[in-house]
FIVEXLO-613412 format. One record per atom (N, C-alpha, C, O, CB): x, y, z; atom name; residue in three letters. Coordinates in nm, 3 decimals, padded with zeros to 5 digits. Each point is the difference from the previous one (the first is absolute). Last residue first. Glycine has a CB too. Layout:
east,north,up,a,r
X,Y,Z,CA,ALA
...
This chain:
east,north,up,a,r
00.350,-00.322,-00.470,N,PHE
00.126,00.029,00.067,CA,PHE
00.069,00.113,-00.075,C,PHE
00.109,00.042,00.039,O,PHE
-00.087,-00.281,00.043,CB,PHE
-00.422,00.043,-00.246,N,ARG
-00.026,00.089,00.114,CA,ARG
00.128,00.044,00.068,C,ARG
00.005,00.107,00.062,O,ARG
-00.223,-00.220,-00.028,CB,ARG
00.250,-00.199,-00.390,N,ILE
-00.055,00.126,-00.052,CA,ILE
-00.023,00.100,00.114,C,ILE
00.034,00.117,-00.013,O,ILE
-00.144,-00.242,-00.176,CB,ILE
00.249,-00.313,00.302,N,VAL
00.107,00.072,-00.068,CA,VAL
-00.050,00.136,-00.050,C,VAL
00.070,00.100,00.015,O,VAL
00.035,-00.320,-00.084,CB,VAL
-00.422,-00.068,00.264,N,ALA
00.096,00.048,00.101,CA,ALA
00.113,00.081,-00.065,C,ALA
00.039,00.104,00.052,O,ALA
-00.094,-00.303,00.092,CB,ALA
-00.261,-00.012,-00.425,N,ASN
-00.062,00.111,00.073,CA,ASN
00.096,00.057,00.105,C,ASN
00.008,00.121,00.017,O,ASN
-00.235,-00.224,-00.053,CB,ASN
00.371,-00.282,-00.197,N,GLU
-00.009,00.116,-00.090,CA,GLU
-00.060,00.121,00.071,C,GLU
00.053,00.111,-00.011,O,GLU
-00.078,-00.267,-00.183,CB,GLU
00.042,-00.260,00.423,N,ILE
00.135,00.057,-00.018,CA,ILE
-00.007,00.126,-00.084,C,ILE
00.063,00.100,00.033,O,ILE
00.038,-00.330,-00.015,CB,ILE
-00.505,-00.005,00.044,N,VAL
00.051,00.047,00.130,CA,VAL
00.134,00.070,-00.018,C,VAL
00.021,00.111,00.050,O,VAL
-00.141,-00.298,00.066,CB,VAL
-00.065,-00.027,-00.493,N,SER
-00.075,00.121,00.034,CA,SER
00.051,00.061,00.131,C,SER
00.016,00.121,00.010,O,SER
-00.216,-00.214,-00.130,CB,SER
00.371,-00.324,-00.017,N,ARG
00.048,00.105,-00.089,CA,ARG
-00.066,00.133,00.035,C,ARG
00.067,00.104,00.004,O,ARG
-00.028,-00.273,-00.187,CB,ARG
-00.198,-00.208,00.403,N,MET
00.133,00.035,00.049,CA,MET
00.059,00.113,-00.085,C,MET
00.059,00.094,00.053,O,MET
-00.025,-00.330,00.031,CB,MET
-00.445,00.060,-00.222,N,ALA
-00.017,00.074,00.125,CA,ALA
00.136,00.043,00.055,C,ALA
00.015,00.113,00.048,O,ALA
-00.226,-00.242,00.001,CB,ALA
00.213,-00.143,-00.431,N,ASN
-00.058,00.132,-00.031,CA,ASN
-00.016,00.084,00.125,C,ASN
00.029,00.120,-00.001,O,ASN
-00.147,-00.221,-00.193,CB,ASN
00.271,-00.351,00.237,N,ASN
00.099,00.088,-00.063,CA,ASN
-00.054,00.140,-00.027,C,ASN
00.070,00.099,00.021,O,ASN
00.033,-00.299,-00.123,CB,ASN
-00.226,-00.172,00.470,N,ASP
-00.074,00.074,-00.103,CA,ASP
00.094,00.104,-00.062,C,ASP
00.019,00.108,00.056,O,ASP
-00.242,-00.142,00.066,CB,ASP
00.345,-00.244,00.250,N,ASN
-00.058,-00.097,-00.093,CA,ASN
-00.081,00.066,-00.111,C,ASN
-00.059,-00.069,-00.083,O,ASN
00.052,-00.093,00.268,CB,ASN
00.220,00.414,00.172,N,VAL
00.104,-00.076,-00.068,CA,VAL
-00.057,-00.099,-00.103,C,VAL
00.070,-00.034,-00.096,O,VAL
00.070,00.059,00.301,CB,VAL
-00.320,00.333,00.121,N,ASN
-00.043,-00.016,-00.139,CA,ASN
00.095,-00.086,-00.082,C,ASN
00.000,00.007,-00.123,O,ASN
-00.108,00.214,00.140,CB,ASN
00.179,-00.116,00.446,N,GLU
-00.146,-00.020,00.000,CA,GLU
-00.051,-00.029,-00.140,C,GLU
-00.105,-00.062,-00.016,O,GLU
00.085,00.215,00.214,CB,GLU
00.474,-00.038,-00.135,N,TRP
-00.027,-00.139,00.037,CA,TRP
-00.150,-00.028,00.014,C,TRP
-00.042,-00.115,-00.012,O,TRP
00.262,00.110,00.128,CB,TRP
-00.081,00.449,-00.222,N,ILE
00.051,-00.092,-00.103,CA,ILE
-00.038,-00.143,00.034,C,ILE
-00.051,-00.072,-00.086,O,ILE
00.243,00.227,00.037,CB,ILE
-00.296,00.189,00.361,N,PRO
-00.089,-00.002,-00.117,CA,PRO
00.049,-00.092,-00.112,C,PRO
-00.081,-00.057,-00.073,O,PRO
00.017,00.288,00.131,CB,PRO
00.342,-00.200,00.339,N,GLU
-00.135,-00.053,00.025,CA,GLU
-00.089,00.002,-00.123,C,GLU
-00.059,-00.103,-00.034,O,GLU
00.082,00.180,00.268,CB,GLU
00.423,00.113,-00.271,N,THR
-00.002,-00.143,00.031,CA,THR
-00.141,-00.055,00.016,C,THR
-00.037,-00.096,-00.068,O,THR
00.258,00.125,00.179,CB,THR
-00.016,00.428,-00.226,N,LEU
-00.114,-00.063,-00.068,CA,LEU
-00.014,-00.149,00.032,C,LEU
-00.071,-00.071,-00.071,O,LEU
00.100,00.237,-00.111,CB,LEU
00.184,00.329,00.389,N,ASP
00.021,-00.144,00.000,CA,ASP
-00.125,-00.067,-00.060,C,ASP
-00.110,00.014,00.053,O,ASP
00.263,00.000,00.152,CB,ASP
00.091,00.497,-00.232,N,VAL
-00.127,-00.072,00.007,CA,VAL
00.031,-00.149,-00.015,C,VAL
00.064,-00.041,-00.097,O,VAL
-00.196,00.239,00.001,CB,VAL
00.405,00.314,00.222,N,SER
-00.007,-00.137,-00.050,CA,SER
-00.141,-00.056,00.015,C,SER
-00.079,00.044,00.084,O,SER
00.321,-00.078,-00.024,CB,SER
00.133,00.501,-00.009,N,ARG
-00.138,-00.049,-00.008,CA,ARG
00.004,-00.142,-00.054,C,ARG
00.085,-00.034,-00.083,O,ARG
-00.179,00.269,00.047,CB,ARG
00.489,00.009,00.117,N,VAL
-00.090,00.100,00.059,CA,VAL
-00.145,-00.048,00.000,C,VAL
-00.085,00.056,00.069,O,VAL
00.241,00.124,-00.145,CB,VAL
00.393,-00.362,00.052,N,ILE
-00.138,-00.037,-00.030,CA,ILE
-00.092,00.097,00.072,C,ILE
00.005,00.012,00.122,O,ILE
00.057,-00.257,-00.152,CB,ILE
00.447,00.368,-00.137,N,GLU
-00.082,-00.040,00.115,CA,GLU
-00.141,-00.037,-00.046,C,GLU
-00.057,00.068,-00.085,O,GLU
00.193,00.081,00.236,CB,GLU
00.227,00.032,-00.437,N,GLY
00.043,-00.127,00.057,CA,GLY
-00.081,-00.051,00.117,C,GLY
00.031,-00.106,00.053,O,GLY
00.188,00.169,-00.130,CB,GLY
-00.327,00.343,-00.170,N,ASN
00.135,00.014,00.056,CA,ASN
00.046,-00.126,00.073,C,ASN
00.064,00.007,00.104,O,ASN
-00.105,00.239,-00.082,CB,ASN
-00.427,-00.318,-00.120,N,LYS
00.053,00.133,-00.030,CA,LYS
00.133,00.012,00.072,C,LYS
00.009,-00.027,00.120,O,LYS
-00.242,00.129,-00.149,CB,LYS
-00.160,-00.512,-00.128,N,LYS
00.123,00.045,00.066,CA,LYS
00.034,00.141,-00.047,C,LYS
-00.017,00.035,-00.117,O,LYS
00.100,-00.274,00.135,CB,LYS
-00.516,-00.146,00.007,N,GLU
00.046,00.128,-00.053,CA,GLU
00.121,00.042,00.081,C,GLU
-00.004,00.007,00.122,O,GLU
-00.230,00.060,-00.199,CB,GLU
-00.052,-00.558,-00.034,N,VAL
00.090,00.082,00.080,CA,VAL
00.029,00.131,-00.072,C,VAL
00.021,00.001,-00.122,O,VAL
00.082,-00.208,00.224,CB,VAL
-00.428,-00.280,-00.074,N,LEU
00.020,00.125,-00.074,CA,LEU
00.077,00.094,00.090,C,LEU
-00.037,00.021,00.115,O,LEU
-00.177,-00.052,-00.250,CB,LEU
00.179,-00.522,00.115,N,ILE
00.004,00.117,00.087,CA,ILE
00.023,00.121,-00.090,C,ILE
00.097,00.004,-00.075,O,ILE
-00.006,-00.137,00.276,CB,ILE
-00.259,-00.415,-00.251,N,VAL
00.041,00.125,-00.063,CA,VAL
-00.008,00.109,00.106,C,VAL
-00.101,00.015,00.069,O,VAL
00.019,-00.090,-00.300,CB,VAL
00.162,-00.497,00.262,N,THR
-00.089,00.115,00.010,CA,THR
00.051,00.114,-00.084,C,THR
00.105,-00.009,-00.064,O,THR
-00.171,-00.062,00.293,CB,THR
00.163,-00.472,-00.011,N,ALA
00.002,00.083,-00.122,CA,ALA
-00.102,00.111,00.013,C,ALA
-00.114,-00.023,00.041,O,ALA
00.188,-00.174,-00.180,CB,ALA
00.107,00.034,00.599,N,THR
-00.060,-00.069,-00.115,CA,THR
00.009,00.093,-00.120,C,THR
00.033,00.118,00.013,O,THR
-00.191,-00.251,00.136,CB,THR
00.300,00.265,00.281,N,GLY
00.021,-00.143,00.018,CA,GLY
-00.061,-00.082,-00.112,C,GLY
00.001,-00.123,00.005,O,GLY
00.003,00.160,00.238,CB,GLY
00.125,00.502,-00.032,N,ILE
-00.028,-00.082,-00.118,CA,ILE
00.034,-00.144,00.029,C,ILE
00.110,-00.032,00.047,O,ILE
-00.065,00.227,-00.199,CB,ILE
-00.052,00.273,00.395,N,ASN
-00.048,-00.127,00.054,CA,ASN
-00.039,-00.097,-00.112,C,ASN
-00.109,-00.057,00.001,O,ASN
00.029,00.177,00.204,CB,ASN
00.289,00.332,-00.227,N,PHE
-00.136,-00.021,-00.047,CA,PHE
-00.058,-00.135,00.041,C,PHE
-00.108,-00.038,-00.045,O,PHE
00.162,00.185,-00.146,CB,PHE
00.385,-00.013,00.327,N,GLN
-00.074,00.126,00.009,CA,GLN
-00.146,-00.019,-00.039,C,GLN
-00.089,00.060,00.060,O,GLN
00.299,00.066,-00.110,CB,GLN
00.098,-00.486,-00.002,N,GLU
-00.041,00.021,00.139,CA,GLU
-00.083,00.127,00.015,C,GLU
-00.096,00.003,00.077,O,GLU
00.301,-00.123,-00.002,CB,GLU
-00.026,00.023,-00.500,N,ALA
-00.095,-00.105,00.038,CA,ALA
-00.050,00.018,00.142,C,ALA
-00.118,-00.019,00.028,O,ALA
00.232,-00.137,-00.186,CB,ALA
00.230,00.441,00.003,N,PHE
-00.127,00.031,-00.065,CA,PHE
-00.107,-00.101,00.041,C,PHE
-00.112,00.038,00.033,O,PHE
00.235,00.063,-00.228,CB,PHE
00.312,-00.182,00.350,N,ALA
-00.054,00.123,00.061,CA,ALA
-00.136,00.036,-00.060,C,ALA
-00.092,00.035,00.073,O,ALA
00.326,00.046,-00.032,CB,ALA
00.015,-00.454,-00.221,N,LYS
-00.061,-00.025,00.131,CA,LYS
-00.065,00.124,00.060,C,LYS
-00.109,-00.007,00.056,O,LYS
00.280,-00.170,-00.020,CB,LYS
00.084,00.064,-00.465,N,ASN
-00.129,00.071,00.002,CA,ASN
-00.072,-00.014,00.133,C,ASN
-00.120,00.029,00.010,O,ASN
00.103,-00.067,-00.254,CB,ASN
00.446,-00.168,00.154,N,GLU
00.015,00.132,-00.060,CA,GLU
-00.128,00.083,00.006,C,GLU
00.005,00.123,-00.003,O,GLU
00.168,-00.220,-00.147,CB,GLU
-00.147,-00.371,00.292,N,PRO
00.051,00.099,00.097,CA,PRO
00.008,00.142,-00.056,C,PRO
-00.020,00.096,00.073,O,PRO
00.149,-00.280,00.029,CB,PRO
-00.503,-00.152,-00.290,N,ILE
00.146,00.002,-00.002,CA,ILE
00.051,00.111,00.092,C,ILE
-00.068,00.101,00.019,O,ILE
00.071,-00.192,-00.257,CB,ILE
-00.476,-00.017,00.126,N,ASN
00.060,-00.096,00.093,CA,ASN
00.152,-00.006,-00.008,C,ASN
00.060,-00.095,00.052,O,ASN
-00.268,-00.035,-00.070,CB,ASN
-00.108,00.400,-00.259,N,TYR
-00.011,00.041,00.141,CA,TYR
00.074,-00.091,00.096,C,TYR
00.021,00.036,00.116,O,TYR
-00.239,00.061,-00.173,CB,TYR
00.269,00.074,-00.466,N,GLU
-00.002,-00.127,00.071,CA,GLU
00.000,00.031,00.149,C,GLU
00.101,00.045,00.054,O,GLU
00.021,-00.167,-00.244,CB,GLU
-00.294,00.434,-00.239,N,LEU
00.078,-00.009,00.124,CA,LEU
-00.016,-00.138,00.062,C,LEU
-00.112,-00.044,00.027,O,LEU
00.085,00.291,00.010,CB,LEU
-00.057,00.102,-00.503,N,SER
-00.021,-00.136,00.050,CA,SER
00.094,-00.021,00.117,C,SER
00.120,00.024,-00.013,O,SER
-00.191,-00.110,-00.216,CB,SER
-00.153,00.546,-00.017,N,VAL
00.115,-00.066,00.061,CA,VAL
-00.044,-00.137,00.050,C,VAL
-00.103,-00.014,00.065,O,VAL
00.206,00.237,00.002,CB,VAL
-00.267,00.241,-00.390,N,PHE
-00.026,-00.139,00.038,CA,PHE
00.128,-00.059,00.056,C,PHE
00.105,00.009,-00.063,O,PHE
-00.286,-00.033,-00.115,CB,PHE
-00.056,00.557,00.110,N,HIS
00.109,-00.095,-00.022,CA,HIS
-00.047,-00.139,00.041,C,HIS
-00.099,-00.015,00.071,O,HIS
00.274,00.195,-00.034,CB,HIS
-00.465,00.262,-00.219,N,VAL
00.021,-00.092,00.112,CA,VAL
00.112,-00.096,-00.040,C,VAL
00.000,-00.054,-00.110,O,VAL
-00.244,00.073,00.187,CB,VAL
00.119,00.311,-00.378,N,LYS
-00.038,00.074,00.121,CA,LYS
00.024,-00.083,00.126,C,LYS
00.013,00.054,00.110,O,LYS
-00.184,00.070,-00.242,CB,LYS
00.230,-00.256,-00.349,N,GLY
00.115,00.049,00.075,CA,GLY
-00.033,00.076,00.128,C,GLY
00.091,00.045,00.070,O,GLY
00.023,-00.035,-00.285,CB,GLY
-00.461,-00.205,-00.075,N,ASN
00.090,00.086,-00.079,CA,ASN
00.111,00.063,00.082,C,ASN
00.028,00.120,-00.014,O,ASN
-00.219,-00.074,-00.133,CB,ASN
-00.171,-00.382,00.255,N,GLN
00.003,00.131,00.067,CA,GLN
00.099,00.097,-00.067,C,GLN
00.021,00.111,00.049,O,GLN
-00.082,-00.226,00.165,CB,GLN
-00.023,-00.365,-00.317,N,GLY
-00.103,00.087,-00.055,CA,GLY
-00.002,00.140,00.061,C,GLY
-00.080,00.084,-00.041,O,GLY
-00.051,-00.287,-00.001,CB,GLY
00.422,-00.142,00.200,N,ASP
00.040,00.033,-00.136,CA,ASP
-00.099,00.095,-00.065,C,ASP
00.038,00.082,-00.084,O,ASP
00.075,-00.303,00.064,CB,ASP
-00.219,00.043,00.442,N,VAL
00.104,00.101,00.010,CA,VAL
00.047,00.044,-00.139,C,VAL
00.021,00.118,-00.024,O,VAL
00.052,-00.215,00.245,CB,VAL
-00.381,-00.259,-00.197,N,ILE
-00.064,00.126,00.045,CA,ILE
00.103,00.112,00.005,C,ILE
-00.028,00.111,-00.046,O,ILE
-00.140,-00.242,00.181,CB,ILE
00.325,-00.301,-00.236,N,GLY
-00.086,00.050,-00.108,CA,GLY
-00.065,00.133,00.036,C,GLY
-00.009,00.090,-00.084,O,GLY
-00.032,-00.325,00.015,CB,GLY
00.289,00.008,00.401,N,ARG
00.089,00.055,-00.104,CA,ARG
-00.081,00.058,-00.116,C,ARG
00.033,00.106,-00.051,O,ARG
00.145,-00.275,00.115,CB,ARG
-00.413,-00.059,00.277,N,THR
00.052,00.128,00.047,CA,THR
00.089,00.065,-00.106,C,THR
-00.010,00.120,-00.024,O,THR
00.000,-00.205,00.260,CB,THR
-00.156,-00.349,-00.324,N,ILE
-00.110,00.097,00.003,CA,ILE
00.052,00.138,00.039,C,ILE
-00.034,00.100,-00.063,O,ILE
-00.128,-00.284,00.123,CB,ILE
00.471,-00.169,-00.045,N,ASP
-00.041,00.028,-00.138,CA,ASP
-00.111,00.106,-00.005,C,ASP
00.005,00.092,-00.081,O,ASP
00.059,-00.326,00.016,CB,ASP
00.080,00.074,00.492,N,GLU
00.101,00.082,-00.066,CA,GLU
-00.042,00.039,-00.141,C,GLU
00.013,00.116,-00.039,O,GLU
00.163,-00.228,00.175,CB,GLU
-00.449,-00.184,00.104,N,ILE
-00.005,00.132,00.063,CA,ILE
00.099,00.094,-00.069,C,ILE
-00.032,00.116,-00.027,O,ILE
-00.036,-00.219,00.249,CB,ILE
00.082,-00.344,-00.356,N,LYS
-00.124,00.064,-00.046,CA,LYS
-00.012,00.141,00.057,C,LYS
-00.033,00.093,-00.073,O,LYS
-00.077,-00.318,00.057,CB,LYS
00.464,-00.047,00.162,N,ARG
00.023,00.045,-00.138,CA,ARG
-00.123,00.071,-00.056,C,ARG
00.012,00.097,-00.074,O,ARG
00.148,-00.289,00.040,CB,ARG
-00.195,-00.006,00.458,N,CYS
00.098,00.111,00.006,CA,CYS
00.021,00.058,-00.139,C,CYS
00.001,00.122,-00.019,O,CYS
00.113,-00.229,00.217,CB,CYS
-00.376,-00.280,-00.169,N,THR
-00.072,00.117,00.051,CA,THR
00.093,00.121,00.007,C,THR
-00.040,00.111,-00.037,O,THR
-00.113,-00.261,00.168,CB,THR
00.336,-00.270,-00.248,N,ILE
-00.083,00.052,-00.109,CA,ILE
-00.072,00.127,00.045,C,ILE
-00.010,00.095,-00.078,O,ILE
-00.020,-00.328,-00.014,CB,ILE
00.470,00.142,00.363,N,CYS
-00.109,-00.086,-00.042,CA,CYS
-00.078,00.067,-00.114,C,CYS
00.030,00.113,-00.040,O,CYS
-00.046,-00.212,00.273,CB,CYS
00.553,00.131,-00.029,N,ARG
-00.124,00.066,-00.042,CA,ARG
-00.103,-00.099,-00.050,C,ARG
00.032,-00.092,-00.076,O,ARG
00.101,00.294,00.018,CB,ARG
00.334,-00.125,00.383,N,GLU
-00.071,-00.105,-00.072,CA,GLU
-00.139,00.053,-00.031,C,GLU
-00.077,00.032,00.090,O,GLU
00.209,-00.219,00.025,CB,GLU
00.115,00.489,00.108,N,THR
00.094,-00.047,-00.101,CA,THR
-00.062,-00.110,-00.084,C,THR
00.014,-00.001,-00.122,O,THR
00.177,00.062,00.271,CB,THR
-00.541,00.269,00.061,N,SER
00.114,-00.074,00.056,CA,SER
00.090,-00.044,-00.115,C,SER
-00.034,00.017,-00.117,O,SER
-00.105,-00.096,00.315,CB,SER
-00.158,00.539,-00.209,N,HIS
-00.012,-00.144,-00.019,CA,HIS
00.118,-00.069,00.065,C,HIS
00.102,00.064,00.028,O,HIS
-00.230,-00.033,-00.243,CB,HIS
-00.137,00.481,00.096,N,CYS
00.080,-00.073,00.097,CA,CYS
-00.027,-00.149,-00.016,C,CYS
-00.115,-00.043,-00.004,O,CYS
00.110,00.239,00.165,CB,CYS
-00.036,00.290,-00.449,N,ILE
-00.055,-00.134,00.009,CA,ILE
00.095,-00.080,00.088,C,ILE
00.118,-00.015,-00.031,O,ILE
-00.230,00.028,-00.200,CB,ILE
00.009,00.528,00.175,N,VAL
00.099,-00.100,00.039,CA,VAL
-00.070,-00.134,00.010,C,VAL
-00.084,-00.020,00.088,O,VAL
00.225,00.193,00.037,CB,VAL
-00.213,00.334,-00.361,N,ALA
-00.072,-00.121,00.037,CA,ALA
00.106,-00.106,00.026,C,ALA
00.073,-00.040,-00.092,O,ALA
-00.283,00.101,-00.047,CB,ALA
00.255,00.499,00.161,N,THR
00.047,-00.132,-00.043,CA,THR
-00.096,-00.107,00.047,C,THR
-00.046,00.001,00.114,O,THR
00.283,00.079,-00.108,CB,THR
-00.126,00.502,-00.064,N,ARG
-00.099,-00.103,00.032,CA,ARG
00.044,-00.133,-00.059,C,ARG
00.039,-00.007,-00.117,O,ARG
-00.224,00.179,00.124,CB,ARG
00.555,00.199,00.135,N,GLY
-00.123,00.003,-00.079,CA,GLY
-00.094,-00.109,00.046,C,GLY
00.016,-00.056,00.108,O,GLY
00.109,00.150,-00.305,CB,GLY
00.414,-00.141,00.234,N,ASP
-00.090,00.108,00.042,CA,ASP
-00.118,00.004,-00.097,C,ASP
00.013,-00.034,-00.118,O,ASP
00.179,00.168,00.218,CB,ASP
00.032,-00.612,-00.073,N,PRO
00.036,00.138,-00.035,CA,PRO
-00.094,00.102,00.064,C,PRO
-00.108,-00.035,00.048,O,PRO
00.202,-00.050,-00.263,CB,PRO
00.088,-00.419,00.355,N,ILE
-00.127,00.069,-00.023,CA,ILE
00.032,00.147,-00.024,C,ILE
00.050,00.069,00.088,O,ILE
-00.181,-00.234,00.059,CB,ILE
00.394,-00.333,-00.164,N,VAL
00.020,00.144,00.006,CA,VAL
-00.132,00.067,-00.037,C,VAL
-00.049,-00.013,-00.113,O,VAL
00.297,-00.007,00.056,CB,VAL
-00.083,-00.488,00.263,N,ALA
-00.088,00.076,-00.088,CA,ALA
00.023,00.149,00.021,C,ALA
00.008,00.047,00.114,O,ALA
-00.180,-00.232,-00.111,CB,ALA
00.542,-00.203,00.069,N,GLN
-00.092,00.084,00.074,CA,GLN
-00.084,00.077,-00.101,C,GLN
00.053,00.055,-00.097,O,GLN
00.107,-00.036,00.296,CB,GLN
00.052,-00.497,-00.328,N,GLU
00.024,00.144,00.004,CA,GLU
-00.105,00.068,00.086,C,GLU
-00.116,-00.040,00.005,O,GLU
00.221,00.030,-00.232,CB,GLU
00.164,-00.501,00.146,N,HIS
-00.125,00.070,00.021,CA,HIS
00.031,00.148,00.011,C,HIS
00.108,00.039,00.045,O,HIS
-00.213,-00.238,00.070,CB,HIS
00.384,-00.219,-00.377,N,PRO
-00.005,00.106,00.101,CA,PRO
-00.139,00.063,00.008,C,PRO
-00.067,00.019,-00.101,O,PRO
00.309,00.025,00.061,CB,PRO
-00.119,-00.560,-00.086,N,MET
-00.035,00.125,-00.067,CA,MET
-00.010,00.110,00.106,C,MET
-00.067,-00.019,00.102,O,MET
-00.058,-00.105,-00.287,CB,MET
00.212,-00.334,00.306,N,TRP
00.114,00.073,-00.052,CA,TRP
-00.034,00.132,-00.067,C,TRP
00.088,00.085,-00.014,O,TRP
00.018,-00.302,-00.015,CB,TRP
-00.440,-00.079,00.243,N,VAL
00.115,00.011,00.087,CA,VAL
00.108,00.093,-00.055,C,VAL
00.054,00.083,00.073,O,VAL
-00.104,-00.313,00.005,CB,VAL
-00.376,00.132,-00.306,N,ALA
-00.033,00.030,00.140,CA,ALA
00.124,00.028,00.085,C,ALA
-00.007,00.082,00.092,O,ALA
-00.194,-00.225,-00.116,CB,ALA
00.243,00.017,-00.441,N,THR
-00.076,00.123,00.011,CA,THR
-00.020,00.040,00.147,C,THR
00.017,00.116,00.036,O,THR
-00.133,-00.170,-00.252,CB,THR
00.323,-00.359,00.121,N,ILE
00.087,00.109,-00.044,CA,ILE
-00.072,00.134,00.019,C,ILE
00.060,00.096,00.050,O,ILE
00.053,-00.248,-00.217,CB,ILE
-00.363,-00.236,00.256,N,PHE
00.106,00.019,00.099,CA,PHE
00.089,00.118,-00.038,C,PHE
00.032,00.084,00.085,O,PHE
-00.037,-00.330,-00.034,CB,PHE
-00.324,00.114,-00.359,N,PHE
-00.062,00.059,00.119,CA,PHE
00.106,00.030,00.105,C,PHE
00.000,00.108,00.059,O,PHE
-00.214,-00.231,-00.106,CB,PHE
00.350,-00.110,-00.337,N,ALA
-00.031,00.140,-00.033,CA,ALA
-00.060,00.071,00.121,C,ALA
00.034,00.115,00.027,O,ALA
-00.072,-00.179,-00.268,CB,ALA
00.117,-00.396,00.284,N,ILE
00.127,00.072,-00.011,CA,ILE
-00.025,00.147,-00.027,C,ILE
00.061,00.086,00.064,O,ILE
00.052,-00.293,-00.148,CB,ILE
-00.486,-00.076,00.084,N,LEU
00.054,00.016,00.135,CA,LEU
00.133,00.076,-00.001,C,LEU
00.025,00.083,00.087,O,LEU
-00.139,-00.296,-00.020,CB,LEU
-00.085,00.104,-00.483,N,PHE
-00.082,00.097,00.072,CA,PHE
00.058,00.025,00.139,C,PHE
00.012,00.116,00.041,O,PHE
-00.214,-00.191,-00.169,CB,PHE
00.397,-00.265,-00.130,N,ILE
00.034,00.132,-00.055,CA,ILE
-00.077,00.109,00.075,C,ILE
00.057,00.104,00.033,O,ILE
-00.013,-00.207,-00.261,CB,ILE
-00.152,-00.339,00.336,N,GLY
00.134,00.033,00.047,CA,GLY
00.044,00.138,-00.048,C,GLY
00.057,00.077,00.076,O,GLY
-00.001,-00.320,-00.075,CB,GLY
-00.462,00.069,-00.160,N,ALA
-00.013,00.035,00.142,CA,ALA
00.136,00.039,00.057,C,ALA
00.009,00.095,00.079,O,ALA
-00.205,-00.251,-00.056,CB,ALA
00.187,-00.008,-00.462,N,ALA
-00.062,00.133,00.006,CA,ALA
-00.013,00.046,00.145,C,ALA
00.024,00.117,00.030,O,ALA
-00.149,-00.165,-00.243,CB,ALA
00.282,-00.390,00.144,N,TYR
00.098,00.096,-00.050,CA,TYR
-00.054,00.143,00.012,C,TYR
00.069,00.090,00.047,O,TYR
00.024,-00.265,-00.205,CB,TYR
-00.386,-00.179,00.258,N,ARG
00.104,00.014,00.104,CA,ARG
00.105,00.103,-00.041,C,ARG
00.043,00.080,00.083,O,ARG
-00.081,-00.318,-00.015,CB,ARG
-00.290,00.133,-00.386,N,VAL
-00.061,00.070,00.113,CA,VAL
00.103,00.021,00.110,C,VAL
00.008,00.109,00.057,O,VAL
-00.234,-00.208,-00.113,CB,VAL
00.358,-00.161,-00.309,N,ILE
-00.019,00.140,-00.042,CA,ILE
-00.055,00.082,00.115,C,ILE
00.047,00.111,00.026,O,ILE
-00.086,-00.184,-00.264,CB,ILE
00.074,-00.391,00.298,N,ARG
00.132,00.063,00.000,CA,ARG
-00.009,00.148,-00.037,C,ARG
00.069,00.084,00.058,O,ARG
00.033,-00.304,-00.119,CB,ARG
-00.494,-00.036,00.037,N,THR
00.041,00.014,00.140,CA,THR
00.136,00.069,00.008,C,THR
00.021,00.086,00.085,O,THR
-00.152,-00.292,-00.024,CB,THR
-00.031,00.091,-00.488,N,PHE
-00.077,00.110,00.057,CA,PHE
00.042,00.027,00.144,C,PHE
00.014,00.115,00.040,O,PHE
-00.206,-00.172,-00.191,CB,PHE
00.369,-00.319,-00.067,N,ILE
00.062,00.123,-00.050,CA,ILE
-00.071,00.122,00.059,C,ILE
00.065,00.097,00.038,O,ILE
00.001,-00.214,-00.253,CB,ILE
-00.253,-00.295,00.329,N,MET
00.136,00.005,00.047,CA,MET
00.068,00.131,-00.043,C,MET
00.059,00.070,00.082,O,MET
-00.049,-00.322,-00.090,CB,MET
């Protein structure tokens, strides 16, 4: 009886927190700086795979000693619609982008190689790392 009440209370708190985060928290347009940037694209609701892709990518970018920027971008919000449409984003992915004077001059879409290796962390890490180094 007490356990059931605790579970219901916790579920209610979770739903309230989710609602506040999803509805009332402001979304921001991702700002991609000039230079080379690894853009991790994800939806507002994030799954374990999205978080794994982000963690691996962030670790690789952190190892580049500032040579590559890292940007997290919610592709399903209006503020980021132009970027999502430009790269035809519909799932979690990484897009490597180089900008000069505010214009994208080069990009690499890692969607296919990431999802081909989604069940093998080492292979996915290798794909992302090799792409970042070559970029």
